[in-house]
MARGU-743698 format. One line per 2 residues: their letters; for each residue x, y, z of N, C-alpha, C. Coordinates in steps of 0.05 Angstrom, whole numbers. Layout:
BEGIN
a> X Y Z X Y Z X Y Z; ...
END
This chain:
BEGIN
ms> -373 -1569 535 -376 -1566 506 -357 -1543 498; -341 -1548 479 -321 -1528 471 -330 -1515 445
at> -326 -1489 444 -333 -1475 420 -310 -1475 400; -317 -1478 376 -296 -1477 355 -299 -1452 338
tt> -277 -1442 331 -277 -1417 314 -263 -1423 288; -273 -1411 268 -261 -1415 241 -250 -1388 231
ta> -228 -1390 218 -215 -1366 208 -218 -1366 177; -228 -1344 168 -232 -1341 139 -205 -1341 125
pa> -202 -1355 103 -176 -1355 89 -169 -1328 79; -143 -1321 81 -134 -1295 72 -137 -1292 42
kp> -147 -1268 35 -151 -1263 7 -124 -1257 -6; -119 -1269 -29 -94 -1263 -43 -92 -1234 -51
rs> -69 -1223 -47 -65 -1194 -54 -65 -1191 -84; -82 -1174 -93 -83 -1168 -122 -61 -1149 -130
ln> -52 -1152 -155 -31 -1135 -164 -42 -1107 -170; -32 -1087 -157 -40 -1060 -160 -20 -1046 -179
ig> -28 -1043 -204 -10 -1032 -224 -3 -1003 -217; -23 -988 -207 -18 -960 -201 3 -957 -178
rl> 0 -974 -158 19 -972 -135 47 -982 -144; 47 -1002 -161 73 -1012 -171 88 -990 -186
ll> 73 -976 -204 85 -954 -219 94 -931 -200; 78 -926 -179 84 -905 -161 109 -911 -145
eg> 111 -935 -134 135 -942 -118 160 -946 -135; 156 -955 -160 180 -958 -177 184 -936 -197
ra> 174 -912 -190 174 -890 -210 202 -882 -219; 221 -883 -201 248 -875 -209 260 -895 -229
ff> 255 -920 -225 266 -940 -243 252 -938 -270; 226 -936 -270 211 -934 -296 218 -908 -310
al> 222 -886 -295 229 -861 -307 256 -863 -321; 275 -876 -308 302 -879 -320 301 -896 -345
ia> 285 -917 -345 282 -934 -369 269 -917 -391; 249 -901 -385 236 -885 -405 255 -864 -417
ii> 271 -852 -400 290 -831 -409 310 -844 -429; 321 -867 -421 341 -880 -438 328 -888 -465
av> 303 -898 -464 290 -906 -489 284 -883 -507; 274 -861 -496 266 -838 -512 291 -825 -525
fs> 312 -820 -509 335 -807 -521 351 -826 -539; 349 -852 -535 362 -871 -553 349 -869 -581
vl> 323 -865 -582 309 -861 -607 316 -834 -620; 318 -814 -604 324 -787 -614 352 -783 -622
sp> 371 -798 -610 399 -795 -617 413 -822 -617; 425 -830 -640 439 -856 -641 464 -857 -623
ny> 474 -834 -615 498 -833 -599 492 -835 -569; 467 -835 -561 460 -834 -533 466 -860 -519
ft> 455 -882 -530 457 -908 -517 481 -923 -527; 504 -913 -521 529 -926 -528 546 -929 -502
vg> 563 -949 -502 579 -954 -477 595 -930 -470; 608 -917 -489 624 -894 -483 608 -871 -471
nl> 585 -865 -483 569 -843 -473 557 -850 -446; 549 -874 -442 538 -882 -416 559 -879 -394
li> 584 -885 -400 605 -882 -380 611 -852 -375; 610 -836 -396 614 -807 -392 591 -795 -375
ms> 566 -803 -382 544 -793 -366 545 -802 -337; 553 -827 -333 556 -838 -306 577 -823 -290
sq> 599 -815 -304 620 -800 -290 609 -773 -281; 592 -760 -297 580 -735 -290 559 -739 -267
va> 544 -760 -269 525 -766 -248 538 -772 -221; 563 -781 -222 577 -788 -197 577 -765 -177
iy> 581 -741 -187 582 -717 -170 555 -713 -156; 533 -714 -172 507 -711 -161 501 -734 -141
gi> 509 -758 -149 503 -781 -133 516 -780 -106; 541 -772 -105 556 -771 -79 542 -750 -61
ls> 536 -727 -73 521 -707 -57 494 -717 -47; 481 -733 -64 454 -742 -58 454 -762 -35
vg> 475 -778 -33 477 -797 -11 478 -782 16; 495 -761 17 496 -745 41 469 -732 47
ml> 456 -721 26 430 -708 29 409 -728 39; 411 -753 29 392 -774 38 394 -778 69
lv> 418 -780 79 422 -784 108 410 -761 124; 413 -737 114 402 -713 128 372 -714 127
il> 361 -720 103 332 -720 100 319 -743 116; 332 -766 117 322 -788 134 320 -779 163
ng> 338 -761 171 338 -751 199 317 -729 203; 302 -722 181 282 -702 183 292 -674 179
gi> 316 -671 168 328 -645 163 331 -639 133; 346 -619 127 352 -611 100 380 -597 100
dl> 395 -600 79 421 -587 78 424 -571 53; 421 -545 55 424 -528 32 452 -519 27
sv> 471 -528 43 498 -518 41 517 -536 25; 507 -559 15 526 -578 3 539 -567 -22
gs> 525 -551 -38 537 -539 -62 559 -520 -55; 555 -504 -34 576 -486 -25 600 -500 -12
il> 594 -522 3 616 -538 15 632 -550 -7; 618 -560 -29 633 -570 -52 652 -550 -63
al> 643 -525 -67 660 -504 -78 683 -498 -59; 677 -495 -33 698 -489 -13 718 -511 -12
sg> 710 -536 -13 728 -558 -12 746 -558 -37; 735 -553 -60 751 -551 -84 772 -529 -83
vv> 763 -506 -72 781 -483 -69 804 -490 -49; 797 -503 -27 818 -510 -8 838 -529 -21
ag> 828 -549 -36 846 -567 -50 863 -553 -70; 851 -534 -84 866 -518 -104 888 -501 -91
al> 881 -489 -68 901 -473 -54 924 -490 -44; 918 -514 -34 939 -532 -25 957 -541 -48
mq> 944 -546 -71 960 -555 -94 978 -533 -104; 970 -508 -100 986 -485 -109 1009 -480 -90
gv> 1008 -492 -67 1030 -488 -47 1021 -470 -24; 1030 -477 0 1024 -462 24 1049 -447 32
ei> 1047 -420 30 1070 -403 36 1071 -397 66; 1095 -403 78 1099 -396 106 1119 -374 107
da> 1109 -349 112 1126 -325 111 1148 -326 132; 1142 -337 156 1162 -336 178 1187 -352 170
lg> 1183 -374 155 1205 -391 148 1215 -385 119; 1200 -369 105 1208 -363 78 1207 -386 59
vi> 1188 -405 63 1187 -428 46 1158 -432 37; 1155 -448 16 1129 -455 5 1126 -485 6
ly> 1107 -495 21 1103 -524 23 1083 -534 2; 1090 -556 -10 1072 -569 -30 1065 -597 -19
pp> 1042 -599 -5 1035 -624 7 1029 -645 -15; 1034 -671 -9 1027 -692 -28 996 -693 -32
vw> 988 -707 -53 959 -707 -59 943 -721 -37; 954 -742 -25 939 -755 -4 933 -736 19
av> 952 -719 26 948 -700 47 928 -679 39; 928 -671 13 908 -652 3 880 -664 6
vv> 877 -689 -1 851 -702 1 842 -704 30; 859 -712 48 852 -715 76 844 -688 88
lt> 860 -667 83 854 -641 94 828 -630 83; 823 -635 57 798 -625 45 774 -639 57
lc> 776 -665 61 754 -680 74 749 -670 102; 770 -663 116 767 -652 143 752 -625 143
vg> 759 -609 123 745 -583 121 715 -587 116; 709 -605 97 680 -610 91 665 -621 115
aa> 678 -640 129 665 -652 153 661 -631 174; 681 -613 178 679 -592 198 657 -573 193
vg> 654 -565 168 632 -546 161 605 -560 165; 604 -586 157 579 -601 161 572 -604 191
av> 593 -608 207 589 -610 236 578 -584 248; 586 -562 236 575 -536 245 545 -535 241
ng> 537 -545 217 508 -547 212 495 -564 234; 507 -587 240 495 -606 259 493 -594 287
vl> 514 -579 295 513 -566 321 491 -545 323; 489 -529 301 468 -508 301 441 -521 303
va> 436 -543 289 410 -556 289 405 -571 315; 425 -587 323 420 -605 346 423 -592 373
if> 442 -574 376 448 -562 402 433 -536 405; 434 -519 385 422 -492 388 394 -491 377
kv> 384 -514 366 356 -516 358 349 -496 336; 368 -489 319 362 -473 296 349 -490 274
pp> 327 -481 262 314 -498 241 334 -504 219; 334 -529 210 354 -538 190 355 -520 165
fv> 332 -511 156 331 -494 132 347 -468 137; 343 -456 160 356 -431 166 386 -435 171
at> 392 -456 187 420 -461 194 437 -467 169; 427 -484 152 443 -492 128 443 -470 107
lg> 422 -454 106 421 -431 88 443 -411 96; 446 -405 122 467 -387 131 494 -398 126
vm> 499 -424 131 525 -436 126 531 -436 96; 510 -440 80 513 -439 51 526 -413 42
yv> 516 -390 53 527 -364 45 555 -360 57; 560 -369 81 586 -366 93 607 -382 78
ar> 601 -407 72 620 -424 58 627 -413 30; 606 -403 16 610 -392 -10 627 -366 -8
gv> 621 -350 12 636 -325 16 665 -330 22; 671 -350 39 698 -357 46 713 -366 20
al> 700 -382 4 712 -391 -21 719 -367 -39; 701 -348 -41 706 -324 -57 729 -307 -45
lm> 730 -305 -19 751 -290 -6 779 -303 -11; 779 -330 -10 804 -344 -13 816 -341 -41
tn> 798 -338 -61 807 -336 -89 805 -308 -100; 793 -290 -85 787 -263 -96 769 -265 -121
gl> 752 -285 -121 734 -289 -143 746 -303 -167; 771 -311 -166 785 -323 -189 784 -354 -186
ty> 797 -367 -205 797 -396 -206 825 -407 -204; 830 -428 -189 856 -441 -189 857 -460 -213
nn> 876 -456 -230 879 -472 -254 903 -491 -252; 904 -510 -271 927 -528 -274 934 -541 -247
lr> 915 -558 -238 919 -572 -213 931 -599 -216; 944 -604 -239 956 -630 -243 980 -635 -225
gs> 992 -614 -215 1016 -617 -198 1041 -619 -215; 1063 -624 -201 1090 -625 -214 1106 -648 -202
ea> 1119 -663 -219 1136 -685 -209 1159 -674 -192; 1169 -651 -200 1191 -639 -184 1183 -632 -156
lg> 1156 -625 -153 1146 -617 -126 1134 -640 -111; 1131 -663 -125 1121 -687 -111 1091 -686 -105
nt> 1076 -671 -121 1047 -669 -115 1030 -675 -140; 1040 -694 -156 1025 -702 -180 1003 -722 -171
gf> 984 -726 -189 963 -746 -185 936 -736 -177; 933 -709 -176 907 -698 -168 886 -704 -189
nw> 894 -706 -214 875 -712 -236 867 -741 -238; 877 -757 -220 872 -786 -220 842 -792 -217
lg> 829 -777 -199 800 -781 -194 783 -775 -219; 792 -755 -234 775 -745 -256 780 -758 -283
fy> 805 -769 -287 812 -778 -314 818 -808 -316; 827 -820 -294 836 -848 -296 812 -867 -295
ri> 817 -891 -305 796 -912 -305 808 -938 -296; 791 -955 -285 799 -982 -277 780 -1001 -291
gg> 791 -1017 -309 775 -1035 -325 756 -1021 -343; 763 -997 -351 746 -981 -369 726 -964 -354
vp> 723 -968 -328 704 -953 -312 717 -929 -299; 706 -905 -302 718 -881 -290 720 -883 -260
is> 742 -873 -249 747 -874 -220 724 -861 -205; 713 -839 -216 691 -825 -202 666 -843 -199
vi> 661 -860 -218 638 -879 -216 644 -900 -195; 669 -909 -194 676 -928 -173 674 -916 -145
vl> 682 -891 -143 679 -877 -117 649 -875 -109; 632 -868 -128 603 -867 -123 593 -894 -114
av> 601 -916 -128 592 -942 -120 601 -950 -92; 625 -943 -85 635 -949 -58 620 -933 -37
va> 615 -907 -42 600 -890 -24 572 -901 -20; 558 -908 -43 531 -918 -41 529 -944 -27
la> 548 -962 -33 548 -988 -19 553 -985 11; 572 -968 18 578 -964 47 553 -952 61
ag> 541 -933 48 517 -920 61 494 -940 63; 490 -956 42 469 -976 42 473 -997 64
lm> 497 -1006 67 503 -1026 88 500 -1013 116; 508 -988 118 505 -974 144 476 -972 152
la> 459 -964 133 430 -961 139 417 -987 145; 425 -1008 131 411 -1034 133 422 -1052 155
rs> 448 -1049 162 460 -1069 179 471 -1059 205; 471 -1032 209 484 -1021 233 464 -1009 253
af> 473 -1007 278 456 -994 298 452 -965 291; 472 -952 279 469 -924 272 447 -921 251
gr> 445 -939 232 423 -938 213 396 -940 225; 393 -958 245 368 -960 259 362 -935 275
wl> 382 -923 287 378 -898 302 369 -876 283; 381 -876 259 375 -854 240 346 -856 231
ya> 337 -880 224 309 -883 216 290 -876 239; 297 -885 263 280 -881 286 278 -851 293
sg> 301 -837 293 300 -808 300 287 -792 279; 288 -801 253 275 -786 232 245 -792 232
gn> 237 -816 240 209 -823 240 194 -810 263; 206 -810 287 193 -797 310 215 -791 330
er> 225 -767 329 249 -759 345 244 -762 375; 221 -754 384 215 -755 413 214 -784 423
aa> 200 -801 408 199 -829 415 226 -842 415; 242 -835 395 269 -846 393 286 -838 417
el> 284 -813 425 299 -803 448 291 -817 473; 265 -822 477 255 -836 500 264 -866 500
sg> 270 -876 476 279 -904 474 309 -907 477; 323 -885 482 351 -886 487 369 -880 463
vp> 357 -872 441 373 -865 417 387 -838 422; 413 -837 417 428 -811 421 421 -792 398
vr> 398 -779 400 388 -763 378 407 -741 369; 418 -727 389 436 -704 382 460 -714 367
rv> 472 -736 377 496 -746 365 491 -756 336; 468 -769 332 460 -777 305 457 -753 287
ki> 444 -732 296 439 -709 280 465 -695 272; 483 -692 291 509 -679 284 525 -696 265
tv> 524 -723 269 539 -741 252 530 -740 223; 504 -740 219 494 -741 191 501 -715 176
ya> 500 -692 190 508 -667 177 538 -667 171; 554 -678 190 583 -680 185 589 -698 161
vs> 575 -721 160 579 -739 137 570 -726 111; 548 -711 112 539 -697 88 561 -677 79
ga> 573 -663 98 594 -644 91 618 -658 79; 626 -681 91 649 -696 81 644 -707 53
la> 619 -716 47 613 -726 21 612 -703 0; 603 -679 9 605 -656 -8 634 -649 -15
av> 652 -653 4 680 -649 -1 690 -670 -21; 681 -695 -19 689 -716 -39 680 -707 -66
ag> 655 -698 -68 644 -689 -94 661 -665 -105; 669 -647 -87 685 -625 -95 712 -633 -106
lv> 724 -654 -93 750 -664 -103 747 -677 -130; 725 -692 -134 720 -705 -160 716 -684 -182
la> 700 -664 -176 695 -643 -196 721 -628 -203; 736 -620 -182 761 -605 -187 781 -622 -202
sq> 781 -648 -197 799 -666 -211 791 -669 -240; 765 -671 -245 755 -673 -273 762 -648 -289
lt> 760 -625 -276 765 -600 -290 794 -591 -288; 810 -604 -270 837 -595 -263 837 -565 -256
sa> 816 -556 -244 813 -528 -235 792 -527 -213; 793 -506 -197 774 -503 -175 767 -474 -173
gp> 741 -468 -173 731 -441 -172 710 -438 -150; 707 -413 -140 688 -409 -118 659 -410 -126
ta> 653 -411 -152 625 -412 -161 616 -440 -168; 634 -459 -164 627 -487 -170 604 -497 -152
gt> 588 -515 -162 567 -527 -146 543 -510 -141; 540 -488 -156 516 -472 -153 491 -487 -161
ty> 471 -487 -143 445 -502 -146 448 -532 -144; 472 -542 -138 475 -571 -136 459 -582 -112
el> 454 -566 -92 438 -575 -70 410 -582 -79; 399 -566 -98 373 -572 -108 372 -598 -124
ta> 394 -603 -139 396 -629 -153 397 -652 -134; 412 -649 -112 414 -671 -93 387 -676 -80
ia> 373 -655 -72 346 -658 -60 327 -672 -80; 329 -663 -105 311 -675 -126 317 -705 -128
av> 342 -713 -128 349 -741 -131 338 -757 -108; 340 -746 -84 330 -761 -60 300 -764 -61
vi> 286 -742 -69 257 -743 -70 247 -761 -92; 260 -759 -116 253 -776 -138 256 -806 -130
gg> 276 -811 -114 282 -838 -105 262 -849 -84; 242 -832 -76 222 -842 -59 225 -835 -29
aa> 245 -819 -22 248 -811 6 227 -790 13; 218 -791 38 199 -772 47 214 -748 60
lt> 206 -724 52 219 -700 63 213 -697 93; 193 -711 103 187 -709 132 206 -727 148
gg> 222 -744 135 242 -760 148 232 -789 154; 251 -806 159 245 -834 167 239 -853 145
rg> 238 -844 120 232 -862 97 250 -856 74; 262 -877 63 280 -873 40 302 -894 41
nv> 316 -897 18 338 -916 17 358 -907 -4; 382 -918 -3 403 -910 -21 397 -919 -50
rg> 385 -942 -53 379 -952 -80 361 -932 -95; 340 -922 -82 322 -903 -95 337 -877 -101
tm> 354 -868 -83 368 -843 -87 387 -845 -110; 401 -868 -114 418 -871 -137 402 -870 -163
lg> 379 -883 -163 362 -882 -187 354 -853 -193; 347 -838 -171 340 -810 -175 362 -794 -187
af> 387 -798 -177 410 -784 -188 414 -790 -217; 411 -815 -225 415 -823 -253 392 -812 -270
vi> 368 -811 -260 346 -799 -275 352 -770 -282; 361 -754 -263 367 -726 -268 391 -723 -286
gf> 413 -739 -281 437 -737 -297 432 -745 -326; 419 -768 -330 414 -778 -357 394 -760 -372
ls> 375 -748 -358 356 -729 -370 371 -704 -380; 388 -693 -362 403 -669 -370 421 -674 -393
ag> 435 -696 -393 454 -703 -414 438 -707 -440; 415 -720 -439 399 -724 -463 390 -698 -475
lv> 382 -680 -458 373 -654 -469 396 -639 -483; 420 -642 -473 443 -629 -486 449 -643 -512
ii> 448 -669 -512 455 -684 -537 436 -678 -560; 411 -674 -554 392 -669 -576 389 -639 -582
gi> 406 -623 -568 408 -595 -576 390 -576 -561; 377 -584 -540 360 -566 -524 377 -550 -505
ss> 371 -524 -503 387 -506 -486 390 -516 -458; 414 -513 -448 420 -522 -421 404 -507 -400
yw> 394 -484 -406 378 -469 -387 352 -484 -380; 343 -500 -399 319 -516 -394 323 -537 -373
qt> 348 -544 -367 354 -564 -347 344 -554 -320; 348 -528 -314 339 -517 -289 308 -519 -287
vf> 295 -513 -309 266 -515 -310 256 -543 -304; 269 -562 -318 262 -590 -314 268 -600 -286
tg> 290 -591 -274 297 -600 -247 276 -590 -227; 267 -565 -230 247 -554 -212 220 -569 -216
av> 213 -574 -241 188 -588 -246 189 -617 -235; 212 -629 -237 216 -657 -227 213 -657 -197
iv> 224 -637 -183 221 -636 -154 192 -634 -146; 177 -616 -159 149 -613 -152 133 -639 -157
la> 138 -651 -181 124 -676 -188 131 -698 -168; 157 -700 -161 165 -721 -142 152 -717 -115
vl> 150 -692 -105 138 -687 -79 108 -694 -80; 95 -688 -103 67 -696 -106 64 -726 -105
mn> 81 -740 -118 80 -769 -118 85 -781 -90; 104 -768 -76 109 -777 -48 84 -773 -31
sl> 70 -751 -35 45 -746 -20 25 -768 -26; 23 -777 -52 5 -798 -59 14 -825 -47
qy> 40 -829 -46 50 -855 -36 48 -857 -6; 55 -836 9 56 -837 38 31 -826 51
gg> 15 -810 36 -8 -798 47 -1 -772 61; -21 -756 66 -16 -730 78 -18 -730 108
gp> -24 -753 120 -28 -754 149 -2 -752 164; -3 -748 190 21 -746 206 35 -773 208
rk> 61 -772 213 77 -796 215 70 -810 241; 71 -836 240 66 -853 264 93 -861 275
g> 94 -861 302 119 -869 314 123 -899 314
END
């Protein structure tokens, strides 16, 4: 005689409005911001203004992608704003010409060489962060805080506290085109926005389709378990900090190109904006959770909010207040979404 078992039919999942709003908070916040400021100012929701705001958001967005990779790994990078400034200063110095006293000549490298060298500087500084964290076991907060001061100090020393102006270059010297990133458009879309789209798409594909992306999520979710599973945890950690530094250099090039000048104080507090964008986008500061789509929404939330406040005449100083409040609120929402318990491997 055989026994028969019956399985109760699965209950249909009910729509949880609260959870839907919580998980889609960045998207709904962006829609609300656009709606509110469109009512308050007729000039806000126009194609021209949206493109201008997107061009400004591009700098925050590029920084935020690098910050996302670091946070997914369970770290933090407080040095991106200073790396941005240092990269801009390096580019400015190269555009002004490199004097070689022994030969009595001044070299003016072409713009492509300026871009490559600047990216190398950013990646190298980021790699220093990675080595300190991965090899010497310095806590990420302390390591990147120290590098933040060093990078900013080097930028100040290189310029003596001044700003490199008029970086458009000269046709006679063969170094024109630096302002291409900041002023030119393709199909009406600013180059900086296209750069942001390319960076976001590449990062998204890397996280979703590559072995490195799987390693990154695994090492951020449970580093010890990932290491026992054969994930090269140290290499992943150094790589994400180097990529974060390189993307900070990209942001520095975009900003210097938009301003056609580069100063050592550029990018101050930008690291907080990048962290805010990542957290607003739903990434967990404990690591292992987050995606590029949410981070991009977070960057646009902050950028469109700041631009809206300026358009309606509210003091720019309030932007700092709102950014801090947004970070706290986003962390509280992340606690509600993910819970306060320990991460599971």
